[in-house]
MARDO-910833 format. One record per atom (N, C-alpha, C): residue in three letters; atom name; x negated, y, z. Coordinates in nm, 3 decimals. Each point is the difference from the previous one (the first is absolute). Example, Ala and Ser with C-alpha at 12.3 -4.5 7.8 and 13.67 -1.06 7.14 Angstrom:
BEGIN
+-----+------+---------+---------+---------+
: res : atom :      c1 :      c2 :      c3 :
+-----+------+---------+---------+---------+
: ALA :    N :  -1.319 :  -0.569 :   0.780 :
: ALA :   CA :   0.089 :   0.119 :   0.000 :
: ALA :    C :  -0.090 :   0.120 :   0.000 :
: SER :    N :   0.035 :   0.105 :  -0.072 :
: SER :   CA :  -0.082 :   0.119 :   0.006 :
: SER :    C :   0.077 :   0.109 :   0.073 :
+-----+------+---------+---------+---------+
This chain:
BEGIN
+-----+------+---------+---------+---------+
: res : atom :      c1 :      c2 :      c3 :
+-----+------+---------+---------+---------+
: MET :    N :  -0.092 :  -0.059 :   0.021 :
: MET :   CA :   0.091 :  -0.012 :  -0.053 :
: MET :    C :  -0.097 :   0.181 :   0.050 :
: LEU :    N :   0.045 :   0.068 :  -0.080 :
: LEU :   CA :  -0.119 :   0.134 :  -0.068 :
: LEU :    C :   0.100 :   0.115 :   0.076 :
: ILE :    N :  -0.007 :   0.095 :   0.105 :
: ILE :   CA :   0.104 :   0.128 :   0.059 :
: ILE :    C :  -0.099 :   0.156 :  -0.078 :
: SER :    N :   0.103 :   0.068 :  -0.044 :
: SER :   CA :  -0.063 :   0.113 :  -0.111 :
: SER :    C :   0.078 :   0.089 :  -0.036 :
: GLU :    N :  -0.051 :   0.148 :  -0.013 :
: GLU :   CA :   0.140 :   0.087 :   0.006 :
: GLU :    C :   0.048 :  -0.078 :  -0.047 :
: ILE :    N :   0.135 :   0.058 :  -0.076 :
: ILE :   CA :   0.042 :   0.022 :  -0.136 :
: ILE :    C :   0.123 :   0.127 :   0.001 :
: SER :    N :   0.057 :  -0.010 :  -0.125 :
: SER :   CA :   0.061 :   0.077 :  -0.010 :
: SER :    C :   0.110 :   0.016 :  -0.008 :
: PRO :    N :   0.153 :   0.036 :   0.030 :
: PRO :   CA :   0.121 :  -0.019 :   0.017 :
: PRO :    C :   0.032 :  -0.028 :  -0.169 :
: ASP :    N :   0.093 :  -0.110 :  -0.015 :
: ASP :   CA :   0.053 :  -0.069 :  -0.162 :
: ASP :    C :   0.136 :  -0.116 :   0.098 :
: LYS :    N :   0.041 :  -0.048 :  -0.159 :
: LYS :   CA :   0.131 :  -0.088 :  -0.022 :
: LYS :    C :  -0.027 :  -0.124 :   0.120 :
: ALA :    N :  -0.147 :  -0.036 :  -0.045 :
: ALA :   CA :   0.016 :  -0.097 :   0.116 :
: ALA :    C :  -0.051 :   0.010 :   0.123 :
: LEU :    N :  -0.020 :   0.121 :  -0.015 :
: LEU :   CA :   0.029 :  -0.008 :   0.173 :
: LEU :    C :   0.122 :   0.064 :   0.018 :
: PHE :    N :   0.055 :   0.052 :  -0.013 :
: PHE :   CA :   0.212 :   0.081 :   0.016 :
: PHE :    C :   0.035 :  -0.207 :   0.015 :
: ASP :    N :  -0.072 :  -0.104 :  -0.090 :
: ASP :   CA :   0.054 :  -0.015 :   0.046 :
: ASP :    C :   0.014 :  -0.131 :   0.066 :
: LEU :    N :  -0.091 :   0.033 :   0.078 :
: LEU :   CA :  -0.035 :  -0.101 :   0.109 :
: LEU :    C :  -0.023 :   0.040 :   0.115 :
: GLN :    N :   0.035 :   0.094 :  -0.027 :
: GLN :   CA :   0.060 :   0.176 :   0.098 :
: GLN :    C :   0.162 :  -0.072 :   0.066 :
: ARG :    N :   0.050 :  -0.013 :  -0.143 :
: ARG :   CA :   0.191 :  -0.053 :   0.100 :
: ARG :    C :  -0.023 :  -0.167 :  -0.046 :
: ALA :    N :  -0.050 :  -0.102 :  -0.047 :
: ALA :   CA :  -0.042 :  -0.054 :   0.074 :
: ALA :    C :   0.011 :   0.005 :   0.169 :
: ALA :    N :  -0.125 :  -0.009 :   0.062 :
: ALA :   CA :  -0.029 :  -0.014 :   0.098 :
: ALA :    C :   0.085 :   0.090 :   0.129 :
: TYR :    N :   0.040 :   0.128 :  -0.056 :
: TYR :   CA :   0.088 :   0.073 :   0.087 :
: TYR :    C :   0.174 :  -0.053 :  -0.021 :
: ALA :    N :  -0.013 :  -0.111 :  -0.101 :
: ALA :   CA :   0.133 :  -0.084 :   0.035 :
: ALA :    C :   0.016 :  -0.054 :   0.119 :
: VAL :    N :  -0.129 :  -0.081 :  -0.020 :
: VAL :   CA :  -0.054 :  -0.107 :   0.094 :
: VAL :    C :   0.068 :   0.054 :   0.149 :
: GLU :    N :  -0.105 :   0.128 :   0.038 :
: GLU :   CA :   0.011 :   0.076 :   0.077 :
: GLU :    C :   0.190 :   0.013 :   0.041 :
: ALA :    N :   0.010 :   0.099 :  -0.039 :
: ALA :   CA :   0.172 :  -0.020 :   0.005 :
: ALA :    C :   0.038 :  -0.146 :   0.012 :
: GLU :    N :   0.002 :  -0.087 :  -0.017 :
: GLU :   CA :   0.059 :  -0.148 :   0.046 :
: GLU :    C :  -0.027 :   0.034 :   0.101 :
: ILE :    N :  -0.139 :  -0.011 :   0.066 :
: ILE :   CA :  -0.055 :  -0.043 :   0.153 :
: ILE :    C :   0.086 :   0.121 :   0.070 :
: ILE :    N :   0.069 :   0.125 :  -0.043 :
: ILE :   CA :   0.030 :   0.105 :   0.168 :
: ILE :    C :   0.145 :   0.005 :  -0.084 :
: GLY :    N :  -0.002 :  -0.083 :  -0.083 :
: GLY :   CA :   0.258 :   0.044 :  -0.036 :
: GLY :    C :   0.004 :   0.151 :  -0.049 :
: ASP :    N :  -0.102 :   0.048 :  -0.044 :
: ASP :   CA :   0.075 :   0.109 :  -0.061 :
: ASP :    C :  -0.168 :   0.068 :  -0.150 :
: ASP :    N :   0.143 :   0.023 :  -0.071 :
: ASP :   CA :  -0.131 :   0.067 :  -0.163 :
: ASP :    C :  -0.042 :   0.100 :   0.065 :
: ARG :    N :   0.040 :   0.035 :   0.013 :
: ARG :   CA :  -0.051 :   0.177 :   0.031 :
: ARG :    C :  -0.051 :   0.047 :   0.020 :
: ILE :    N :  -0.132 :  -0.063 :  -0.049 :
: ILE :   CA :  -0.135 :   0.045 :   0.008 :
: ILE :    C :  -0.010 :   0.139 :  -0.106 :
: PRO :    N :  -0.096 :  -0.001 :  -0.005 :
: PRO :   CA :  -0.007 :   0.168 :  -0.077 :
: PRO :    C :  -0.094 :  -0.052 :  -0.136 :
: PRO :    N :  -0.093 :  -0.120 :   0.024 :
: PRO :   CA :  -0.145 :   0.029 :  -0.163 :
: PRO :    C :   0.117 :  -0.178 :  -0.066 :
: LEU :    N :   0.138 :   0.005 :   0.116 :
: LEU :   CA :   0.088 :  -0.126 :  -0.098 :
: LEU :    C :   0.064 :   0.096 :  -0.148 :
: ARG :    N :   0.023 :   0.089 :   0.063 :
: ARG :   CA :   0.096 :   0.057 :  -0.066 :
: ARG :    C :  -0.102 :   0.156 :  -0.048 :
: GLU :    N :  -0.041 :  -0.027 :  -0.083 :
: GLU :   CA :  -0.097 :   0.098 :  -0.057 :
: GLU :    C :   0.037 :  -0.035 :  -0.169 :
: SER :    N :  -0.097 :   0.087 :  -0.052 :
: SER :   CA :   0.093 :  -0.030 :  -0.115 :
: SER :    C :  -0.190 :   0.008 :  -0.090 :
: LEU :    N :  -0.044 :  -0.055 :  -0.093 :
: LEU :   CA :  -0.142 :  -0.038 :  -0.026 :
: LEU :    C :  -0.055 :   0.177 :  -0.007 :
: ALA :    N :   0.074 :   0.068 :  -0.060 :
: ALA :   CA :  -0.044 :   0.113 :  -0.093 :
: ALA :    C :   0.001 :   0.108 :   0.205 :
: GLU :    N :   0.032 :  -0.018 :   0.166 :
: GLU :   CA :   0.013 :   0.040 :   0.106 :
: GLU :    C :  -0.123 :  -0.094 :  -0.007 :
: LEU :    N :  -0.054 :  -0.122 :  -0.022 :
: LEU :   CA :  -0.112 :  -0.068 :   0.130 :
: LEU :    C :  -0.172 :   0.095 :  -0.090 :
: LEU :    N :   0.103 :  -0.030 :  -0.166 :
: LEU :   CA :  -0.198 :   0.127 :  -0.024 :
: LEU :    C :   0.025 :   0.117 :  -0.021 :
: ALA :    N :   0.031 :   0.091 :   0.039 :
: ALA :   CA :   0.016 :   0.111 :   0.101 :
: ALA :    C :  -0.023 :  -0.035 :   0.161 :
: GLU :    N :  -0.014 :  -0.059 :   0.040 :
: GLU :   CA :  -0.045 :  -0.002 :   0.198 :
: GLU :    C :  -0.190 :   0.002 :  -0.015 :
: PRO :    N :   0.027 :   0.152 :   0.065 :
: PRO :   CA :  -0.181 :  -0.046 :   0.000 :
: PRO :    C :  -0.050 :  -0.075 :   0.103 :
: LEU :    N :  -0.013 :  -0.078 :  -0.023 :
: LEU :   CA :  -0.043 :  -0.178 :   0.059 :
: LEU :    C :  -0.113 :   0.058 :  -0.032 :
: HIS :    N :  -0.142 :  -0.113 :   0.094 :
: HIS :   CA :  -0.105 :  -0.080 :  -0.033 :
: HIS :    C :   0.060 :  -0.143 :   0.031 :
: TRP :    N :  -0.080 :  -0.078 :  -0.176 :
: TRP :   CA :   0.028 :  -0.145 :  -0.004 :
: TRP :    C :  -0.075 :  -0.072 :   0.019 :
: LEU :    N :   0.000 :  -0.134 :   0.072 :
: LEU :   CA :  -0.027 :  -0.135 :   0.042 :
: LEU :    C :   0.031 :  -0.121 :  -0.151 :
: GLY :    N :  -0.066 :  -0.047 :  -0.077 :
: GLY :   CA :   0.118 :  -0.163 :   0.007 :
: GLY :    C :  -0.121 :  -0.106 :  -0.005 :
: ALA :    N :   0.063 :  -0.104 :   0.073 :
: ALA :   CA :  -0.066 :  -0.091 :  -0.018 :
: ALA :    C :   0.021 :  -0.109 :  -0.136 :
: MET :    N :  -0.121 :   0.000 :  -0.036 :
: MET :   CA :   0.061 :  -0.136 :  -0.142 :
: MET :    C :  -0.090 :  -0.107 :  -0.034 :
: GLU :    N :   0.111 :  -0.111 :  -0.070 :
: GLU :   CA :  -0.094 :  -0.103 :   0.016 :
: GLU :    C :   0.051 :  -0.033 :  -0.137 :
: GLU :    N :  -0.111 :   0.007 :  -0.162 :
: GLU :   CA :  -0.007 :  -0.050 :  -0.131 :
: GLU :    C :   0.156 :   0.047 :  -0.034 :
: GLN :    N :  -0.091 :   0.120 :   0.034 :
: GLN :   CA :   0.062 :   0.158 :  -0.102 :
: GLN :    C :   0.108 :   0.002 :   0.029 :
: ARG :    N :   0.078 :  -0.014 :   0.136 :
: ARG :   CA :   0.168 :  -0.018 :   0.044 :
: ARG :    C :   0.013 :   0.024 :   0.198 :
: LEU :    N :   0.090 :   0.152 :  -0.057 :
: LEU :   CA :  -0.023 :   0.065 :   0.133 :
: LEU :    C :   0.080 :  -0.116 :   0.092 :
: LEU :    N :  -0.080 :  -0.011 :   0.141 :
: LEU :   CA :   0.122 :  -0.117 :   0.087 :
: LEU :    C :   0.021 :   0.120 :   0.088 :
: GLY :    N :  -0.080 :   0.132 :   0.073 :
: GLY :   CA :   0.008 :   0.115 :   0.079 :
: GLY :    C :  -0.027 :   0.143 :  -0.009 :
: ALA :    N :   0.009 :   0.067 :   0.101 :
: ALA :   CA :   0.024 :   0.175 :  -0.055 :
: ALA :    C :  -0.014 :   0.002 :   0.141 :
: VAL :    N :  -0.003 :   0.158 :   0.088 :
: VAL :   CA :  -0.030 :   0.039 :   0.092 :
: VAL :    C :  -0.045 :   0.197 :  -0.100 :
: ALA :    N :   0.100 :   0.049 :   0.080 :
: ALA :   CA :   0.035 :   0.135 :  -0.026 :
: ALA :    C :  -0.016 :   0.114 :   0.126 :
: TRP :    N :  -0.145 :   0.081 :  -0.057 :
: TRP :   CA :   0.063 :   0.108 :   0.167 :
: TRP :    C :  -0.002 :   0.135 :  -0.001 :
: THR :    N :  -0.047 :   0.080 :   0.046 :
: THR :   CA :  -0.006 :   0.113 :  -0.039 :
: THR :    C :  -0.128 :   0.047 :   0.147 :
: GLU :    N :  -0.054 :   0.130 :  -0.017 :
: GLU :   CA :  -0.086 :   0.000 :   0.096 :
: GLU :    C :  -0.053 :   0.177 :  -0.011 :
: SER :    N :  -0.055 :  -0.018 :   0.150 :
: SER :   CA :  -0.070 :   0.156 :  -0.025 :
: SER :    C :  -0.112 :   0.029 :   0.105 :
: ASP :    N :  -0.068 :   0.051 :   0.052 :
: ASP :   CA :  -0.145 :  -0.001 :   0.052 :
: ASP :    C :   0.001 :  -0.130 :   0.173 :
: ASP :    N :   0.132 :   0.031 :   0.069 :
: ASP :   CA :   0.049 :  -0.071 :   0.079 :
: ASP :    C :   0.077 :  -0.073 :   0.042 :
: GLU :    N :   0.072 :  -0.077 :  -0.157 :
: GLU :   CA :   0.054 :  -0.068 :   0.068 :
: GLU :    C :   0.050 :  -0.085 :  -0.187 :
: VAL :    N :   0.041 :  -0.105 :   0.016 :
: VAL :   CA :   0.012 :  -0.068 :  -0.155 :
: VAL :    C :   0.162 :  -0.091 :   0.069 :
: ASP :    N :   0.113 :   0.005 :  -0.081 :
: ASP :   CA :   0.076 :  -0.013 :   0.056 :
: ASP :    C :   0.034 :  -0.132 :  -0.175 :
: ILE :    N :   0.040 :  -0.075 :   0.076 :
: ILE :   CA :   0.026 :  -0.159 :  -0.107 :
: ILE :    C :   0.157 :   0.007 :  -0.070 :
: ASP :    N :   0.031 :   0.000 :  -0.062 :
: ASP :   CA :   0.101 :   0.119 :  -0.093 :
: ASP :    C :   0.125 :  -0.172 :  -0.028 :
: ARG :    N :  -0.076 :  -0.058 :  -0.021 :
: ARG :   CA :   0.040 :  -0.139 :   0.001 :
: ARG :    C :  -0.099 :  -0.128 :  -0.092 :
: LEU :    N :  -0.006 :  -0.108 :   0.042 :
: LEU :   CA :  -0.008 :  -0.166 :  -0.008 :
: LEU :    C :   0.073 :  -0.035 :  -0.048 :
: VAL :    N :   0.002 :  -0.080 :  -0.104 :
: VAL :   CA :   0.049 :  -0.093 :  -0.087 :
: VAL :    C :  -0.076 :  -0.189 :  -0.078 :
: VAL :    N :   0.042 :  -0.050 :   0.036 :
: VAL :   CA :  -0.045 :  -0.198 :  -0.019 :
: VAL :    C :   0.009 :  -0.067 :  -0.105 :
: ALA :    N :   0.025 :   0.004 :  -0.092 :
: ALA :   CA :   0.111 :  -0.109 :  -0.107 :
: ALA :    C :   0.006 :  -0.071 :   0.112 :
: PRO :    N :   0.185 :  -0.017 :  -0.055 :
: PRO :   CA :   0.002 :  -0.210 :   0.104 :
: PRO :    C :  -0.031 :  -0.064 :   0.002 :
: ALA :    N :  -0.045 :   0.030 :  -0.187 :
: ALA :   CA :  -0.076 :  -0.189 :   0.015 :
: ALA :    C :  -0.145 :  -0.004 :   0.048 :
: ALA :    N :  -0.082 :   0.130 :   0.034 :
: ALA :   CA :  -0.070 :   0.015 :   0.108 :
: ALA :    C :  -0.005 :  -0.014 :   0.164 :
: HIS :    N :   0.147 :   0.064 :   0.037 :
: HIS :   CA :  -0.043 :   0.021 :   0.168 :
: HIS :    C :  -0.096 :  -0.159 :   0.042 :
: ARG :    N :  -0.052 :   0.053 :   0.067 :
: ARG :   CA :  -0.034 :  -0.107 :   0.115 :
: ARG :    C :  -0.169 :  -0.050 :  -0.044 :
: ARG :    N :  -0.018 :   0.033 :  -0.113 :
: ARG :   CA :  -0.177 :   0.026 :  -0.002 :
: ARG :    C :  -0.069 :   0.125 :   0.054 :
: GLY :    N :   0.032 :   0.085 :   0.098 :
: GLY :   CA :  -0.115 :   0.056 :  -0.002 :
: GLY :    C :  -0.044 :   0.191 :  -0.064 :
: ILE :    N :   0.145 :  -0.084 :  -0.118 :
: ILE :   CA :  -0.011 :   0.166 :  -0.088 :
: ILE :    C :  -0.007 :   0.120 :   0.030 :
: GLY :    N :   0.126 :   0.013 :   0.101 :
: GLY :   CA :   0.077 :   0.077 :   0.122 :
: GLY :    C :  -0.133 :   0.107 :   0.114 :
: ARG :    N :  -0.053 :  -0.101 :  -0.017 :
: ARG :   CA :  -0.046 :   0.046 :   0.173 :
: ARG :    C :  -0.219 :  -0.027 :  -0.112 :
: ALA :    N :  -0.034 :  -0.034 :  -0.079 :
: ALA :   CA :  -0.134 :   0.081 :  -0.102 :
: ALA :    C :   0.112 :   0.153 :  -0.023 :
: LEU :    N :   0.047 :  -0.002 :  -0.072 :
: LEU :   CA :   0.042 :   0.170 :   0.014 :
: LEU :    C :  -0.004 :   0.059 :   0.106 :
: VAL :    N :   0.065 :   0.027 :   0.070 :
: VAL :   CA :  -0.012 :   0.059 :   0.112 :
: VAL :    C :  -0.098 :   0.000 :   0.032 :
: THR :    N :  -0.050 :  -0.091 :   0.038 :
: THR :   CA :  -0.223 :  -0.018 :   0.026 :
: THR :    C :  -0.047 :   0.046 :  -0.042 :
: GLU :    N :   0.015 :   0.039 :  -0.120 :
: GLU :   CA :  -0.081 :   0.138 :  -0.133 :
: GLU :    C :   0.018 :   0.106 :   0.083 :
: VAL :    N :   0.145 :   0.039 :   0.007 :
: VAL :   CA :   0.050 :   0.138 :   0.038 :
: VAL :    C :  -0.082 :   0.047 :   0.137 :
: LEU :    N :   0.014 :  -0.108 :   0.146 :
: LEU :   CA :  -0.101 :   0.032 :   0.070 :
: LEU :    C :  -0.086 :  -0.009 :   0.006 :
: ALA :    N :  -0.091 :  -0.020 :  -0.087 :
: ALA :   CA :  -0.195 :  -0.035 :  -0.083 :
: ALA :    C :   0.029 :   0.194 :  -0.044 :
: ARG :    N :   0.102 :   0.080 :  -0.078 :
: ARG :   CA :   0.009 :   0.066 :  -0.087 :
: ARG :    C :   0.014 :   0.134 :   0.052 :
: ALA :    N :   0.084 :  -0.003 :   0.151 :
: ALA :   CA :   0.025 :   0.135 :   0.064 :
: ALA :    C :  -0.122 :  -0.017 :   0.121 :
: GLY :    N :  -0.092 :  -0.047 :  -0.023 :
: GLY :   CA :  -0.097 :   0.019 :   0.142 :
: GLY :    C :   0.059 :  -0.007 :   0.100 :
: GLU :    N :  -0.045 :   0.216 :   0.106 :
: GLU :   CA :   0.115 :  -0.044 :   0.112 :
: GLU :    C :   0.051 :  -0.008 :  -0.014 :
: ARG :    N :   0.092 :   0.132 :  -0.046 :
: ARG :   CA :   0.135 :   0.024 :  -0.002 :
: ARG :    C :   0.036 :  -0.114 :  -0.003 :
: ARG :    N :   0.133 :   0.134 :   0.066 :
: ARG :   CA :   0.126 :  -0.071 :   0.053 :
: ARG :    C :   0.117 :  -0.080 :  -0.116 :
: ILE :    N :   0.009 :  -0.138 :   0.005 :
: ILE :   CA :   0.112 :  -0.061 :  -0.093 :
: ILE :    C :   0.093 :  -0.041 :   0.089 :
: VAL :    N :   0.140 :   0.056 :  -0.090 :
: VAL :   CA :   0.119 :  -0.008 :   0.029 :
: VAL :    C :   0.062 :  -0.073 :  -0.098 :
: VAL :    N :   0.145 :  -0.121 :   0.065 :
: VAL :   CA :   0.030 :  -0.034 :  -0.154 :
: VAL :    C :   0.216 :  -0.050 :   0.088 :
: SER :    N :   0.090 :   0.001 :  -0.073 :
: SER :   CA :   0.099 :  -0.066 :   0.018 :
: SER :    C :   0.039 :  -0.063 :  -0.010 :
: THR :    N :   0.157 :  -0.122 :  -0.028 :
: THR :   CA :   0.013 :  -0.101 :  -0.022 :
: THR :    C :   0.127 :   0.024 :   0.036 :
: GLY :    N :   0.116 :  -0.136 :  -0.077 :
: GLY :   CA :   0.121 :  -0.016 :   0.100 :
: GLY :    C :  -0.040 :  -0.025 :   0.162 :
: ARG :    N :   0.097 :   0.005 :   0.043 :
: ARG :   CA :   0.010 :  -0.086 :   0.108 :
: ARG :    C :  -0.047 :  -0.111 :   0.006 :
: ASP :    N :   0.111 :  -0.050 :  -0.047 :
: ASP :   CA :   0.037 :  -0.201 :   0.013 :
: ASP :    C :  -0.090 :  -0.037 :  -0.086 :
: ASN :    N :  -0.058 :   0.095 :  -0.101 :
: ASN :   CA :  -0.148 :  -0.070 :  -0.077 :
: ASN :    C :  -0.112 :  -0.050 :   0.094 :
: VAL :    N :   0.003 :  -0.157 :   0.040 :
: VAL :   CA :  -0.053 :   0.001 :   0.098 :
: VAL :    C :  -0.077 :  -0.119 :  -0.053 :
: PRO :    N :  -0.059 :  -0.039 :  -0.126 :
: PRO :   CA :  -0.154 :   0.033 :  -0.126 :
: PRO :    C :  -0.075 :   0.099 :   0.033 :
: ALA :    N :   0.102 :   0.126 :  -0.103 :
: ALA :   CA :  -0.181 :   0.054 :   0.056 :
: ALA :    C :  -0.008 :   0.110 :   0.144 :
: ARG :    N :   0.084 :  -0.020 :   0.051 :
: ARG :   CA :  -0.019 :   0.072 :   0.153 :
: ARG :    C :  -0.078 :  -0.160 :   0.048 :
: THR :    N :  -0.003 :  -0.099 :   0.050 :
: THR :   CA :  -0.089 :  -0.078 :   0.037 :
: THR :    C :  -0.143 :   0.012 :  -0.064 :
: LEU :    N :   0.010 :   0.047 :  -0.127 :
: LEU :   CA :  -0.137 :   0.010 :  -0.091 :
: LEU :    C :  -0.089 :   0.182 :  -0.001 :
: TYR :    N :   0.065 :   0.090 :  -0.004 :
: TYR :   CA :  -0.033 :   0.090 :   0.146 :
: TYR :    C :  -0.040 :  -0.025 :   0.147 :
: GLU :    N :   0.044 :  -0.043 :   0.046 :
: GLU :   CA :  -0.028 :  -0.035 :   0.213 :
: GLU :    C :  -0.191 :  -0.037 :  -0.074 :
: LYS :    N :   0.036 :  -0.113 :  -0.061 :
: LYS :   CA :  -0.043 :  -0.107 :  -0.006 :
: LYS :    C :  -0.166 :   0.015 :  -0.068 :
: LEU :    N :   0.040 :   0.169 :  -0.065 :
: LEU :   CA :  -0.113 :   0.081 :   0.005 :
: LEU :    C :  -0.067 :   0.122 :   0.039 :
: GLY :    N :   0.053 :  -0.005 :   0.162 :
: GLY :   CA :   0.024 :   0.144 :   0.121 :
: GLY :    C :   0.102 :   0.084 :  -0.069 :
: PHE :    N :   0.090 :  -0.004 :  -0.040 :
: PHE :   CA :   0.077 :   0.124 :  -0.033 :
: PHE :    C :   0.114 :  -0.028 :   0.141 :
: VAL :    N :  -0.046 :   0.124 :   0.033 :
: VAL :   CA :   0.117 :   0.029 :   0.132 :
: VAL :    C :   0.153 :   0.024 :  -0.019 :
: LEU :    N :   0.103 :  -0.083 :   0.084 :
: LEU :   CA :   0.132 :   0.063 :  -0.004 :
: LEU :    C :   0.021 :   0.163 :   0.027 :
: LYS :    N :   0.029 :   0.076 :  -0.065 :
: LYS :   CA :  -0.025 :   0.161 :   0.031 :
: LYS :    C :   0.198 :   0.053 :   0.035 :
: GLY :    N :   0.069 :  -0.051 :  -0.064 :
: GLY :   CA :   0.127 :   0.007 :  -0.006 :
: GLY :    C :   0.125 :  -0.046 :  -0.147 :
: GLU :    N :   0.082 :   0.048 :   0.094 :
: GLU :   CA :   0.092 :  -0.061 :  -0.068 :
: GLU :    C :   0.113 :   0.123 :  -0.116 :
: ALA :    N :   0.058 :  -0.025 :  -0.092 :
: ALA :   CA :   0.097 :   0.132 :  -0.105 :
: ALA :    C :   0.115 :  -0.080 :   0.005 :
: GLU :    N :   0.118 :   0.104 :  -0.084 :
: GLU :   CA :   0.044 :  -0.046 :  -0.047 :
: GLU :    C :   0.058 :   0.068 :  -0.160 :
: PRO :    N :  -0.099 :   0.041 :  -0.009 :
: PRO :   CA :   0.065 :   0.067 :  -0.156 :
: PRO :    C :   0.091 :   0.040 :  -0.071 :
: VAL :    N :   0.051 :  -0.117 :  -0.034 :
: VAL :   CA :   0.190 :   0.013 :  -0.004 :
: VAL :    C :   0.063 :  -0.076 :   0.081 :
: PRO :    N :   0.113 :   0.025 :   0.001 :
: PRO :   CA :   0.096 :  -0.083 :   0.130 :
: PRO :    C :  -0.043 :  -0.158 :  -0.057 :
: GLY :    N :  -0.079 :  -0.139 :   0.077 :
: GLY :   CA :   0.026 :  -0.074 :   0.059 :
: GLY :    C :  -0.126 :  -0.108 :  -0.087 :
: LEU :    N :  -0.036 :   0.099 :  -0.072 :
: LEU :   CA :  -0.203 :   0.020 :  -0.034 :
: LEU :    C :  -0.063 :   0.005 :   0.100 :
: TRP :    N :  -0.066 :  -0.103 :   0.052 :
: TRP :   CA :  -0.082 :   0.056 :   0.087 :
: TRP :    C :  -0.207 :  -0.110 :  -0.061 :
: VAL :    N :  -0.052 :   0.116 :   0.066 :
: VAL :   CA :  -0.120 :  -0.053 :  -0.076 :
: VAL :    C :  -0.123 :   0.096 :   0.136 :
: VAL :    N :  -0.144 :  -0.128 :  -0.021 :
: VAL :   CA :  -0.047 :   0.062 :   0.190 :
: VAL :    C :  -0.142 :   0.040 :  -0.088 :
: ASP :    N :  -0.012 :   0.115 :   0.024 :
: ASP :   CA :  -0.123 :   0.064 :   0.023 :
: ASP :    C :  -0.128 :  -0.090 :   0.060 :
: TYR :    N :  -0.147 :   0.014 :  -0.050 :
: TYR :   CA :  -0.113 :  -0.021 :   0.070 :
: TYR :    C :  -0.129 :   0.032 :  -0.029 :
: ALA :    N :  -0.067 :   0.024 :   0.064 :
: ALA :   CA :  -0.108 :   0.060 :  -0.006 :
: ALA :    C :  -0.126 :   0.007 :   0.029 :
: ARG :    N :  -0.087 :  -0.066 :  -0.030 :
: ARG :   CA :  -0.131 :  -0.033 :   0.006 :
: ARG :    C :  -0.151 :   0.143 :   0.034 :
+-----+------+---------+---------+---------+
């Protein structure tokens, strides 16, 4: 598996849709903003991207924004057929390395146990939870 910088494209859009459809099932809510965005909206997002490639196939991706003192992991997506292979861990670990000493924050669905477990195993600490829209709960982590 090769992890490298990527630019958003249709393959990433399709991967994101498939990955967030799984999260929607897990949390019982499909109002996840990236699940509802168009390809044009994805392309317009001011995000840094890394992709995990295997034999020219995109298996996962992570996106973030950054400032001088903080890195905000905006999204992490893994192809459903590639779950449980360490791809999400490898992508987040690469972002951690690039962040250096900066604070790193991430949010995920409160009921998304696989994502929460990944972040906690990587040293993220729960900072709180919020309900951005009625009935849709997210948790916030920092490291």
